[in-house]
Each structure stands twice: as structure tokens, then as C-alpha cells.
KEROTOR-228544 format. One record per atom (N, C-alpha, C): residue in one letter; atom name; y, x, z. Coordinates in nm, 4 decimals. Example, Ala and Ser with C-alpha at 12.3 -4.5 7.8 and 13.67 -1.06 7.14 Angstrom:
BEGIN
<atom><r>A</r><a>N</a><v>-0.5690</v><u>1.3190</u><w>0.7800</w></atom>
<atom><r>A</r><a>CA</a><v>-0.4500</v><u>1.2300</u><w>0.7800</w></atom>
<atom><r>A</r><a>C</a><v>-0.3300</v><u>1.3200</u><w>0.7800</w></atom>
<atom><r>S</r><a>N</a><v>-0.2250</v><u>1.2850</u><w>0.7080</w></atom>
<atom><r>S</r><a>CA</a><v>-0.1060</v><u>1.3670</u><w>0.7140</w></atom>
<atom><r>S</r><a>C</a><v>0.0030</v><u>1.2900</u><w>0.7870</w></atom>
***
This chain:
BEGIN
<atom><r>X</r><a>N</a><v>12.4755</v><u>6.4730</u><w>15.9754</w></atom>
<atom><r>X</r><a>CA</a><v>12.5131</v><u>6.4984</u><w>15.8371</w></atom>
<atom><r>X</r><a>C</a><v>12.4591</v><u>6.3855</u><w>15.7499</w></atom>
<atom><r>X</r><a>N</a><v>12.5416</v><u>6.3375</u><w>15.6606</w></atom>
<atom><r>X</r><a>CA</a><v>12.4993</v><u>6.2298</u><w>15.5721</w></atom>
<atom><r>X</r><a>C</a><v>12.4231</v><u>6.2848</u><w>15.4531</w></atom>
<atom><r>X</r><a>N</a><v>12.3397</v><u>6.1999</u><w>15.3971</w></atom>
<atom><r>X</r><a>CA</a><v>12.2599</v><u>6.2393</u><w>15.2811</w></atom>
<atom><r>X</r><a>C</a><v>12.3445</v><u>6.2181</u><w>15.1548</w></atom>
<atom><r>X</r><a>N</a><v>12.3525</v><u>6.3201</u><w>15.0704</w></atom>
<atom><r>X</r><a>CA</a><v>12.4250</v><u>6.3110</u><w>14.9441</w></atom>
<atom><r>X</r><a>C</a><v>12.3267</v><u>6.2924</u><w>14.8297</w></atom>
<atom><r>X</r><a>N</a><v>12.3660</v><u>6.2121</u><w>14.7329</w></atom>
<atom><r>X</r><a>CA</a><v>12.2888</v><u>6.2056</u><w>14.6095</w></atom>
<atom><r>X</r><a>C</a><v>12.2988</v><u>6.3407</u><w>14.5410</w></atom>
<atom><r>X</r><a>N</a><v>12.1922</v><u>6.3821</u><w>14.4753</w></atom>
<atom><r>X</r><a>CA</a><v>12.1890</v><u>6.5118</u><w>14.4078</w></atom>
<atom><r>X</r><a>C</a><v>12.1980</v><u>6.4964</u><w>14.2571</w></atom>
<atom><r>X</r><a>N</a><v>12.2634</v><u>6.5916</u><w>14.1966</w></atom>
<atom><r>X</r><a>CA</a><v>12.2653</v><u>6.6061</u><w>14.0517</w></atom>
<atom><r>X</r><a>C</a><v>12.2004</v><u>6.7409</u><w>14.0230</w></atom>
<atom><r>X</r><a>N</a><v>12.1019</v><u>6.7429</u><w>13.9344</w></atom>
<atom><r>X</r><a>CA</a><v>12.0308</v><u>6.8667</u><w>13.9024</w></atom>
<atom><r>X</r><a>C</a><v>12.0890</v><u>6.9283</u><w>13.7755</w></atom>
<atom><r>X</r><a>N</a><v>12.1344</v><u>7.0506</u><w>13.7884</w></atom>
<atom><r>X</r><a>CA</a><v>12.1825</v><u>7.1301</u><w>13.6760</w></atom>
<atom><r>X</r><a>C</a><v>12.0726</v><u>7.2301</u><w>13.6443</w></atom>
<atom><r>X</r><a>N</a><v>12.0224</v><u>7.2291</u><w>13.5208</w></atom>
<atom><r>X</r><a>CA</a><v>11.9169</v><u>7.3244</u><w>13.4861</w></atom>
<atom><r>X</r><a>C</a><v>11.9758</v><u>7.4654</u><w>13.4783</w></atom>
<atom><r>X</r><a>N</a><v>11.8888</v><u>7.5636</u><w>13.4859</w></atom>
<atom><r>X</r><a>CA</a><v>11.9333</v><u>7.7023</u><w>13.4752</w></atom>
<atom><r>X</r><a>C</a><v>11.9993</v><u>7.7254</u><w>13.3392</w></atom>
<atom><r>X</r><a>N</a><v>11.9479</v><u>7.6631</u><w>13.2337</w></atom>
<atom><r>X</r><a>CA</a><v>12.0088</v><u>7.6746</u><w>13.1000</w></atom>
<atom><r>X</r><a>C</a><v>12.1513</v><u>7.6190</u><w>13.1005</w></atom>
<atom><r>X</r><a>N</a><v>12.1710</v><u>7.5042</u><w>13.1652</w></atom>
<atom><r>X</r><a>CA</a><v>12.3045</v><u>7.4442</u><w>13.1728</w></atom>
<atom><r>X</r><a>C</a><v>12.3981</v><u>7.5321</u><w>13.2552</w></atom>
<atom><r>X</r><a>N</a><v>12.3471</v><u>7.5855</u><w>13.3652</w></atom>
<atom><r>X</r><a>CA</a><v>12.4251</v><u>7.6778</u><w>13.4478</w></atom>
<atom><r>X</r><a>C</a><v>12.4694</v><u>7.7986</u><w>13.3662</w></atom>
<atom><r>X</r><a>N</a><v>12.3774</v><u>7.8543</u><w>13.2887</w></atom>
<atom><r>X</r><a>CA</a><v>12.4081</v><u>7.9717</u><w>13.2065</w></atom>
<atom><r>X</r><a>C</a><v>12.5135</v><u>7.9384</u><w>13.1015</w></atom>
<atom><r>X</r><a>N</a><v>12.5062</v><u>7.8196</u><w>13.0439</w></atom>
<atom><r>X</r><a>CA</a><v>12.6063</v><u>7.7781</u><w>12.9449</w></atom>
<atom><r>X</r><a>C</a><v>12.7452</v><u>7.7749</u><w>13.0084</w></atom>
<atom><r>X</r><a>N</a><v>12.7555</v><u>7.7191</u><w>13.1278</w></atom>
<atom><r>X</r><a>CA</a><v>12.8836</v><u>7.7137</u><w>13.1995</w></atom>
<atom><r>X</r><a>C</a><v>12.9321</v><u>7.8538</u><w>13.2340</w></atom>
<atom><r>X</r><a>N</a><v>12.8405</v><u>7.9384</u><w>13.2805</w></atom>
<atom><r>X</r><a>CA</a><v>12.8787</v><u>8.0750</u><w>13.3184</w></atom>
<atom><r>X</r><a>C</a><v>12.9333</v><u>8.1526</u><w>13.1991</w></atom>
<atom><r>X</r><a>N</a><v>12.8604</v><u>8.1457</u><w>13.0870</w></atom>
<atom><r>X</r><a>CA</a><v>12.9038</v><u>8.2214</u><w>12.9696</w></atom>
<atom><r>X</r><a>C</a><v>13.0359</v><u>8.1699</u><w>12.9136</w></atom>
<atom><r>X</r><a>N</a><v>13.0484</v><u>8.0387</u><w>12.9005</w></atom>
<atom><r>X</r><a>CA</a><v>13.1673</v><u>7.9802</u><w>12.8379</w></atom>
<atom><r>X</r><a>C</a><v>13.2875</v><u>7.9813</u><w>12.9309</w></atom>
<atom><r>X</r><a>N</a><v>13.2702</v><u>7.9311</u><w>13.0530</w></atom>
<atom><r>X</r><a>CA</a><v>13.3848</v><u>7.9133</u><w>13.1417</w></atom>
<atom><r>X</r><a>C</a><v>13.4143</v><u>8.0347</u><w>13.2291</w></atom>
<atom><r>X</r><a>N</a><v>13.3115</v><u>8.0983</u><w>13.2839</w></atom>
<atom><r>X</r><a>CA</a><v>13.3349</v><u>8.2130</u><w>13.3713</w></atom>
<atom><r>X</r><a>C</a><v>13.3583</v><u>8.3420</u><w>13.2926</w></atom>
<atom><r>X</r><a>N</a><v>13.2784</v><u>8.3631</u><w>13.1860</w></atom>
<atom><r>X</r><a>CA</a><v>13.2929</v><u>8.4855</u><w>13.1068</w></atom>
<atom><r>X</r><a>C</a><v>13.3916</v><u>8.4698</u><w>12.9916</w></atom>
<atom><r>X</r><a>N</a><v>13.4255</v><u>8.3437</u><w>12.9570</w></atom>
<atom><r>X</r><a>CA</a><v>13.5251</v><u>8.3186</u><w>12.8533</w></atom>
<atom><r>X</r><a>C</a><v>13.4807</v><u>8.3468</u><w>12.7113</w></atom>
<atom><r>X</r><a>N</a><v>13.3501</v><u>8.3417</u><w>12.6856</w></atom>
<atom><r>X</r><a>CA</a><v>13.3011</v><u>8.3666</u><w>12.5505</w></atom>
<atom><r>X</r><a>C</a><v>13.3192</v><u>8.2434</u><w>12.4620</w></atom>
<atom><r>X</r><a>N</a><v>13.3241</v><u>8.2653</u><w>12.3322</w></atom>
<atom><r>X</r><a>CA</a><v>13.3262</v><u>8.1554</u><w>12.2359</w></atom>
<atom><r>X</r><a>C</a><v>13.1858</v><u>8.0959</u><w>12.2280</w></atom>
<atom><r>X</r><a>N</a><v>13.1767</v><u>7.9698</u><w>12.1838</w></atom>
<atom><r>X</r><a>CA</a><v>13.0471</v><u>7.9031</u><w>12.1793</w></atom>
<atom><r>X</r><a>C</a><v>12.9444</v><u>7.9788</u><w>12.0961</w></atom>
<atom><r>X</r><a>N</a><v>12.9851</v><u>8.0339</u><w>11.9849</w></atom>
<atom><r>X</r><a>CA</a><v>12.8908</v><u>8.1081</u><w>11.9007</w></atom>
<atom><r>X</r><a>C</a><v>12.8362</v><u>8.2305</u><w>11.9740</w></atom>
<atom><r>X</r><a>N</a><v>12.9235</v><u>8.3002</u><w>12.0470</w></atom>
<atom><r>X</r><a>CA</a><v>12.8801</v><u>8.4156</u><w>12.1255</w></atom>
<atom><r>X</r><a>C</a><v>12.7846</v><u>8.3726</u><w>12.2366</w></atom>
<atom><r>X</r><a>N</a><v>12.8170</v><u>8.2607</u><w>12.3012</w></atom>
<atom><r>X</r><a>CA</a><v>12.7304</v><u>8.2081</u><w>12.4077</w></atom>
<atom><r>X</r><a>C</a><v>12.5921</v><u>8.1761</u><w>12.3527</w></atom>
<atom><r>X</r><a>N</a><v>12.5888</v><u>8.1099</u><w>12.2381</w></atom>
<atom><r>X</r><a>CA</a><v>12.4613</v><u>8.0732</u><w>12.1761</w></atom>
<atom><r>X</r><a>C</a><v>12.3797</v><u>8.1979</u><w>12.1448</w></atom>
<atom><r>X</r><a>N</a><v>12.4454</v><u>8.3023</u><w>12.0933</w></atom>
<atom><r>X</r><a>CA</a><v>12.3754</v><u>8.4271</u><w>12.0633</w></atom>
<atom><r>X</r><a>C</a><v>12.3197</v><u>8.4900</u><w>12.1905</w></atom>
<atom><r>X</r><a>N</a><v>12.3990</v><u>8.4904</u><w>12.2977</w></atom>
<atom><r>X</r><a>CA</a><v>12.3534</v><u>8.5472</u><w>12.4250</w></atom>
<atom><r>X</r><a>C</a><v>12.2312</v><u>8.4738</u><w>12.4784</w></atom>
<atom><r>X</r><a>N</a><v>12.2274</v><u>8.3416</u><w>12.4567</w></atom>
<atom><r>X</r><a>CA</a><v>12.1175</v><u>8.2597</u><w>12.5075</w></atom>
<atom><r>X</r><a>C</a><v>12.0025</v><u>8.2478</u><w>12.4076</w></atom>
<atom><r>X</r><a>N</a><v>12.0214</v><u>8.3036</u><w>12.2880</w></atom>
<atom><r>X</r><a>CA</a><v>11.9194</v><u>8.3009</u><w>12.1833</w></atom>
<atom><r>X</r><a>C</a><v>11.8864</v><u>8.1570</u><w>12.1402</w></atom>
<atom><r>X</r><a>N</a><v>11.9912</v><u>8.0776</u><w>12.1211</w></atom>
<atom><r>X</r><a>CA</a><v>11.9773</v><u>7.9389</u><w>12.0759</w></atom>
<atom><r>X</r><a>C</a><v>12.0814</v><u>7.9132</u><w>11.9682</w></atom>
<atom><r>X</r><a>N</a><v>12.0698</v><u>7.8008</u><w>11.8990</w></atom>
<atom><r>X</r><a>CA</a><v>12.1682</v><u>7.7662</u><w>11.7968</w></atom>
<atom><r>X</r><a>C</a><v>12.2985</v><u>7.7203</u><w>11.8624</w></atom>
<atom><r>X</r><a>N</a><v>12.4073</v><u>7.7270</u><w>11.7878</w></atom>
<atom><r>X</r><a>CA</a><v>12.5367</v><u>7.6830</u><w>11.8410</w></atom>
<atom><r>X</r><a>C</a><v>12.5350</v><u>7.5336</u><w>11.8731</w></atom>
<atom><r>X</r><a>N</a><v>12.4770</v><u>7.4459</u><w>11.7886</w></atom>
<atom><r>X</r><a>CA</a><v>12.4704</v><u>7.3039</u><w>11.8261</w></atom>
<atom><r>X</r><a>C</a><v>12.3903</v><u>7.2798</u><w>11.9548</w></atom>
<atom><r>X</r><a>N</a><v>12.2824</v><u>7.3553</u><w>11.9744</w></atom>
<atom><r>X</r><a>CA</a><v>12.2047</v><u>7.3416</u><w>12.0981</w></atom>
<atom><r>X</r><a>C</a><v>12.2875</v><u>7.3878</u><w>12.2172</w></atom>
<atom><r>X</r><a>N</a><v>12.3590</v><u>7.4987</u><w>12.2005</w></atom>
<atom><r>X</r><a>CA</a><v>12.4468</v><u>7.5446</u><w>12.3090</w></atom>
<atom><r>X</r><a>C</a><v>12.5485</v><u>7.4365</u><w>12.3421</w></atom>
<atom><r>X</r><a>N</a><v>12.6095</v><u>7.3783</u><w>12.2403</w></atom>
<atom><r>X</r><a>CA</a><v>12.7118</v><u>7.2752</u><w>12.2622</w></atom>
<atom><r>X</r><a>C</a><v>12.6547</v><u>7.1580</u><w>12.3426</w></atom>
<atom><r>X</r><a>N</a><v>12.5344</v><u>7.1144</u><w>12.3089</w></atom>
<atom><r>X</r><a>CA</a><v>12.4715</v><u>7.0035</u><w>12.3829</w></atom>
<atom><r>X</r><a>C</a><v>12.4469</v><u>7.0425</u><w>12.5292</w></atom>
<atom><r>X</r><a>N</a><v>12.3952</v><u>7.1623</u><w>12.5531</w></atom>
<atom><r>X</r><a>CA</a><v>12.3735</v><u>7.2094</u><w>12.6902</w></atom>
<atom><r>X</r><a>C</a><v>12.5043</v><u>7.2132</u><w>12.7677</w></atom>
<atom><r>X</r><a>N</a><v>12.6061</v><u>7.2683</u><w>12.7059</w></atom>
<atom><r>X</r><a>CA</a><v>12.7371</v><u>7.2839</u><w>12.7699</w></atom>
<atom><r>X</r><a>C</a><v>12.7984</v><u>7.1479</u><w>12.8030</w></atom>
<atom><r>X</r><a>N</a><v>12.7940</v><u>7.0553</u><w>12.7084</w></atom>
<atom><r>X</r><a>CA</a><v>12.8505</v><u>6.9216</u><w>12.7314</w></atom>
<atom><r>X</r><a>C</a><v>12.7762</v><u>6.8491</u><w>12.8436</w></atom>
<atom><r>X</r><a>N</a><v>12.6443</v><u>6.8587</u><w>12.8454</w></atom>
<atom><r>X</r><a>CA</a><v>12.5663</v><u>6.7942</u><w>12.9517</w></atom>
<atom><r>X</r><a>C</a><v>12.5971</v><u>6.8571</u><w>13.0869</w></atom>
<atom><r>X</r><a>N</a><v>12.6110</v><u>6.9886</u><w>13.0915</w></atom>
<atom><r>X</r><a>CA</a><v>12.6451</v><u>7.0575</u><w>13.2163</w></atom>
<atom><r>X</r><a>C</a><v>12.7817</v><u>7.0120</u><w>13.2674</w></atom>
<atom><r>X</r><a>N</a><v>12.8781</v><u>7.0024</u><w>13.1785</w></atom>
<atom><r>X</r><a>CA</a><v>13.0124</v><u>6.9577</u><w>13.2205</w></atom>
<atom><r>X</r><a>C</a><v>13.0101</v><u>6.8139</u><w>13.2694</w></atom>
<atom><r>X</r><a>N</a><v>12.9312</v><u>6.7282</u><w>13.2045</w></atom>
<atom><r>X</r><a>CA</a><v>12.9201</v><u>6.5892</u><w>13.2487</w></atom>
<atom><r>X</r><a>C</a><v>12.8630</v><u>6.5825</u><w>13.3898</w></atom>
<atom><r>X</r><a>N</a><v>12.7592</v><u>6.6614</u><w>13.4147</w></atom>
<atom><r>X</r><a>CA</a><v>12.6965</v><u>6.6634</u><w>13.5465</w></atom>
<atom><r>X</r><a>C</a><v>12.7915</v><u>6.7179</u><w>13.6533</w></atom>
<atom><r>X</r><a>N</a><v>12.8642</v><u>6.8237</u><w>13.6217</w></atom>
<atom><r>X</r><a>CA</a><v>12.9581</v><u>6.8818</u><w>13.7169</w></atom>
<atom><r>X</r><a>C</a><v>13.0709</v><u>6.7829</u><w>13.7478</w></atom>
<atom><r>X</r><a>N</a><v>13.1172</v><u>6.7118</u><w>13.6470</w></atom>
<atom><r>X</r><a>CA</a><v>13.2197</v><u>6.6093</u><w>13.6699</w></atom>
<atom><r>X</r><a>C</a><v>13.1665</v><u>6.5006</u><w>13.7628</w></atom>
<atom><r>X</r><a>N</a><v>13.0422</v><u>6.4593</u><w>13.7427</w></atom>
<atom><r>X</r><a>CA</a><v>12.9796</v><u>6.3582</u><w>13.8292</w></atom>
<atom><r>X</r><a>C</a><v>12.9769</v><u>6.4070</u><w>13.9740</w></atom>
<atom><r>X</r><a>N</a><v>12.9409</v><u>6.5331</u><w>13.9943</w></atom>
<atom><r>X</r><a>CA</a><v>12.9360</v><u>6.5917</u><w>14.1285</w></atom>
<atom><r>X</r><a>C</a><v>13.0746</v><u>6.5888</u><w>14.1928</w></atom>
<atom><r>X</r><a>N</a><v>13.1753</v><u>6.6317</u><w>14.1193</w></atom>
<atom><r>X</r><a>CA</a><v>13.3106</v><u>6.6399</u><w>14.1741</w></atom>
<atom><r>X</r><a>C</a><v>13.3696</v><u>6.5017</u><w>14.1990</w></atom>
<atom><r>X</r><a>N</a><v>13.3609</v><u>6.4155</u><w>14.1013</w></atom>
<atom><r>X</r><a>CA</a><v>13.4242</v><u>6.2834</u><w>14.1099</w></atom>
<atom><r>X</r><a>C</a><v>13.3545</v><u>6.1934</u><w>14.2113</w></atom>
<atom><r>X</r><a>N</a><v>13.2227</v><u>6.2009</u><w>14.2170</w></atom>
<atom><r>X</r><a>CA</a><v>13.1470</v><u>6.1086</u><w>14.3013</w></atom>
<atom><r>X</r><a>C</a><v>13.0940</v><u>6.1710</u><w>14.4304</w></atom>
<atom><r>X</r><a>N</a><v>13.1335</v><u>6.2942</u><w>14.4605</w></atom>
<atom><r>X</r><a>CA</a><v>13.0957</v><u>6.3582</u><w>14.5861</w></atom>
<atom><r>X</r><a>C</a><v>12.9473</v><u>6.3788</u><w>14.6033</w></atom>
<atom><r>X</r><a>N</a><v>12.8808</v><u>6.4203</u><w>14.4981</w></atom>
<atom><r>X</r><a>CA</a><v>12.7368</v><u>6.4430</u><w>14.5030</w></atom>
<atom><r>X</r><a>C</a><v>12.7070</v><u>6.5909</u><w>14.5256</w></atom>
<atom><r>X</r><a>N</a><v>12.5828</v><u>6.6190</u><w>14.5641</w></atom>
<atom><r>X</r><a>CA</a><v>12.5375</v><u>6.7570</u><w>14.5808</w></atom>
<atom><r>X</r><a>C</a><v>12.4896</v><u>6.8109</u><w>14.4464</w></atom>
<atom><r>X</r><a>N</a><v>12.5132</v><u>6.9389</u><w>14.4223</w></atom>
<atom><r>X</r><a>CA</a><v>12.4687</v><u>7.0032</u><w>14.2993</w></atom>
<atom><r>X</r><a>C</a><v>12.3489</v><u>7.0918</u><w>14.3303</w></atom>
<atom><r>X</r><a>N</a><v>12.2411</v><u>7.0711</u><w>14.2575</w></atom>
<atom><r>X</r><a>CA</a><v>12.1202</v><u>7.1505</u><w>14.2732</w></atom>
<atom><r>X</r><a>C</a><v>12.0919</v><u>7.2178</u><w>14.1391</w></atom>
<atom><r>X</r><a>N</a><v>12.0669</v><u>7.3480</u><w>14.1417</w></atom>
<atom><r>X</r><a>CA</a><v>12.0392</v><u>7.4225</u><w>14.0190</w></atom>
<atom><r>X</r><a>C</a><v>11.8930</v><u>7.4614</u><w>14.0199</w></atom>
<atom><r>X</r><a>N</a><v>11.8199</v><u>7.4162</u><w>13.9181</w></atom>
<atom><r>X</r><a>CA</a><v>11.6772</v><u>7.4469</u><w>13.9090</w></atom>
<atom><r>X</r><a>C</a><v>11.6260</v><u>7.4154</u><w>13.7697</w></atom>
<atom><r>X</r><a>N</a><v>11.5060</v><u>7.4590</u><w>13.7432</w></atom>
<atom><r>X</r><a>CA</a><v>11.4339</v><u>7.4198</u><w>13.6228</w></atom>
<atom><r>X</r><a>C</a><v>11.4849</v><u>7.4808</u><w>13.4944</w></atom>
<atom><r>X</r><a>N</a><v>11.4252</v><u>7.4366</u><w>13.3863</w></atom>
<atom><r>X</r><a>CA</a><v>11.4588</v><u>7.4895</u><w>13.2552</w></atom>
<atom><r>X</r><a>C</a><v>11.3614</v><u>7.5992</u><w>13.2164</w></atom>
<atom><r>X</r><a>N</a><v>11.3669</v><u>7.6404</u><w>13.0921</w></atom>
<atom><r>X</r><a>CA</a><v>11.2821</v><u>7.7471</u><w>13.0415</w></atom>
<atom><r>X</r><a>C</a><v>11.3705</v><u>7.8684</u><w>13.0186</w></atom>
<atom><r>X</r><a>N</a><v>11.3456</v><u>7.9753</u><w>13.0920</w></atom>
<atom><r>X</r><a>CA</a><v>11.4330</v><u>8.0909</u><w>13.0823</w></atom>
<atom><r>X</r><a>C</a><v>11.3594</v><u>8.2164</u><w>13.1249</w></atom>
<atom><r>X</r><a>N</a><v>11.4194</v><u>8.3313</u><w>13.0925</w></atom>
<atom><r>X</r><a>CA</a><v>11.3709</v><u>8.4586</u><w>13.1435</w></atom>
<atom><r>X</r><a>C</a><v>11.4929</v><u>8.5377</u><w>13.1875</w></atom>
<atom><r>X</r><a>N</a><v>11.4793</v><u>8.6137</u><w>13.2919</w></atom>
<atom><r>X</r><a>CA</a><v>11.5883</v><u>8.6960</u><w>13.3427</w></atom>
<atom><r>X</r><a>C</a><v>11.5753</v><u>8.8340</u><w>13.2790</w></atom>
<atom><r>X</r><a>N</a><v>11.6847</v><u>8.8811</u><w>13.2193</w></atom>
<atom><r>X</r><a>CA</a><v>11.6844</v><u>9.0131</u><w>13.1564</w></atom>
<atom><r>X</r><a>C</a><v>11.8010</v><u>9.0944</u><w>13.2108</w></atom>
<atom><r>X</r><a>N</a><v>11.7863</v><u>9.2253</u><w>13.2231</w></atom>
<atom><r>X</r><a>CA</a><v>11.8980</v><u>9.3060</u><w>13.2727</w></atom>
<atom><r>X</r><a>C</a><v>12.0107</v><u>9.3104</u><w>13.1690</w></atom>
<atom><r>X</r><a>N</a><v>12.1311</v><u>9.3132</u><w>13.2179</w></atom>
<atom><r>X</r><a>CA</a><v>12.2465</v><u>9.3230</u><w>13.1291</w></atom>
<atom><r>X</r><a>C</a><v>12.3055</v><u>9.4624</u><w>13.1441</w></atom>
<atom><r>X</r><a>N</a><v>12.3449</v><u>9.5221</u><w>13.0351</w></atom>
<atom><r>X</r><a>CA</a><v>12.3917</v><u>9.6604</u><w>13.0384</w></atom>
<atom><r>X</r><a>C</a><v>12.5311</v><u>9.6758</u><w>13.0974</w></atom>
<atom><r>X</r><a>N</a><v>12.6187</v><u>9.5777</u><w>13.0785</w></atom>
<atom><r>X</r><a>CA</a><v>12.7577</v><u>9.5959</u><w>13.1201</w></atom>
<atom><r>X</r><a>C</a><v>12.7908</v><u>9.5362</u><w>13.2564</w></atom>
<atom><r>X</r><a>N</a><v>12.7015</v><u>9.4573</u><w>13.3143</w></atom>
<atom><r>X</r><a>CA</a><v>12.7256</v><u>9.3966</u><w>13.4452</w></atom>
<atom><r>X</r><a>C</a><v>12.6060</v><u>9.4221</u><w>13.5346</w></atom>
<atom><r>X</r><a>N</a><v>12.6274</v><u>9.4168</u><w>13.6640</w></atom>
<atom><r>X</r><a>CA</a><v>12.5158</v><u>9.4316</u><w>13.7569</w></atom>
<atom><r>X</r><a>C</a><v>12.4332</v><u>9.3049</u><w>13.7657</w></atom>
<atom><r>X</r><a>N</a><v>12.4974</v><u>9.1894</u><w>13.7478</w></atom>
<atom><r>X</r><a>CA</a><v>12.4209</v><u>9.0648</u><w>13.7575</w></atom>
<atom><r>X</r><a>C</a><v>12.3307</v><u>9.0496</u><w>13.6365</w></atom>
<atom><r>X</r><a>N</a><v>12.2379</v><u>8.9575</u><w>13.6458</w></atom>
<atom><r>X</r><a>CA</a><v>12.1424</v><u>8.9369</u><w>13.5376</w></atom>
<atom><r>X</r><a>C</a><v>12.1781</v><u>8.8122</u><w>13.4599</w></atom>
<atom><r>X</r><a>N</a><v>12.1433</v><u>8.8100</u><w>13.3352</w></atom>
<atom><r>X</r><a>CA</a><v>12.1672</v><u>8.6960</u><w>13.2486</w></atom>
<atom><r>X</r><a>C</a><v>12.0381</v><u>8.6238</u><w>13.2205</w></atom>
<atom><r>X</r><a>N</a><v>12.0486</v><u>8.4961</u><w>13.2019</w></atom>
<atom><r>X</r><a>CA</a><v>11.9331</v><u>8.4151</u><w>13.1668</w></atom>
<atom><r>X</r><a>C</a><v>11.9405</v><u>8.3847</u><w>13.0184</w></atom>
<atom><r>X</r><a>N</a><v>11.8334</v><u>8.4040</u><w>12.9492</w></atom>
<atom><r>X</r><a>CA</a><v>11.8257</v><u>8.3734</u><w>12.8068</w></atom>
<atom><r>X</r><a>C</a><v>11.7257</v><u>8.2612</u><w>12.7885</w></atom>
<atom><r>X</r><a>N</a><v>11.7643</v><u>8.1638</u><w>12.7091</w></atom>
<atom><r>X</r><a>CA</a><v>11.6777</v><u>8.0503</u><w>12.6816</w></atom>
<atom><r>X</r><a>C</a><v>11.5557</v><u>8.0983</u><w>12.6047</w></atom>
<atom><r>X</r><a>N</a><v>11.4416</v><u>8.0461</u><w>12.6415</w></atom>
<atom><r>X</r><a>CA</a><v>11.3175</v><u>8.0770</u><w>12.5690</w></atom>
<atom><r>X</r><a>C</a><v>11.2547</v><u>7.9481</u><w>12.5201</w></atom>
<atom><r>X</r><a>N</a><v>11.1840</v><u>7.9589</u><w>12.4135</w></atom>
<atom><r>X</r><a>CA</a><v>11.1084</v><u>7.8436</u><w>12.3668</w></atom>
<atom><r>X</r><a>C</a><v>11.1855</v><u>7.7628</u><w>12.2646</w></atom>
<atom><r>X</r><a>N</a><v>11.1429</v><u>7.6402</u><w>12.2473</w></atom>
<atom><r>X</r><a>CA</a><v>11.1997</v><u>7.5541</u><w>12.1445</w></atom>
<atom><r>X</r><a>C</a><v>11.3375</v><u>7.5039</u><w>12.1864</w></atom>
<atom><r>X</r><a>N</a><v>11.4167</v><u>7.4724</u><w>12.0868</w></atom>
<atom><r>X</r><a>CA</a><v>11.5485</v><u>7.4173</u><w>12.1147</w></atom>
<atom><r>X</r><a>C</a><v>11.5340</v><u>7.2778</u><w>12.1714</w></atom>
<atom><r>X</r><a>N</a><v>11.6321</v><u>7.2422</u><w>12.2491</w></atom>
<atom><r>X</r><a>CA</a><v>11.6309</v><u>7.1112</u><w>12.3147</w></atom>
<atom><r>X</r><a>C</a><v>11.6823</v><u>7.0060</u><w>12.2201</w></atom>
***
């Protein structure tokens, strides 16, 4: 097996993609879910999309790790949501 270059997607960036693209929420709703401002959400989302494009276009491995977050139970789904904690990026 050949070694692939890795691109690291933070848990915050992953959550931005999940809320916007998988759940189909508007950016303002996503920001509220993550407890961050809409401009901060937009920056996270744009960076996540840039990284995912790099992975797809250049055949790199995607690794999800890091970031400041807490896992909280969600009432309407069985899976858990990550909410951003701490200062805005």
C-alpha cells in the first residue's frame, strides 16, 4: 500500500459540513447549532470545503481530529452533535 498525504479536517469543520451539507440547514441555523457567529461558521465551512476538495482532487487521505468541542445529546436524532466551545476562530 502506498503512503498518502493527509489532510486534517477538524471536528469543528466536520460539524460545519454535516450541518450545512448533510442536514441541509441554512448558515445562520448552523451557526446557532454550533454556538458561534455566522461569519465564524462561514470561515469554518469554507476551509472545510477547501480541504475536502484538496482530498478529492489530489487523492489525499482525510483525517478528522482536533478542535475545541463538546458532544451533547440531540433530542431529534440518535447521533450526537458537536458544539463549538471557547473563543471564535
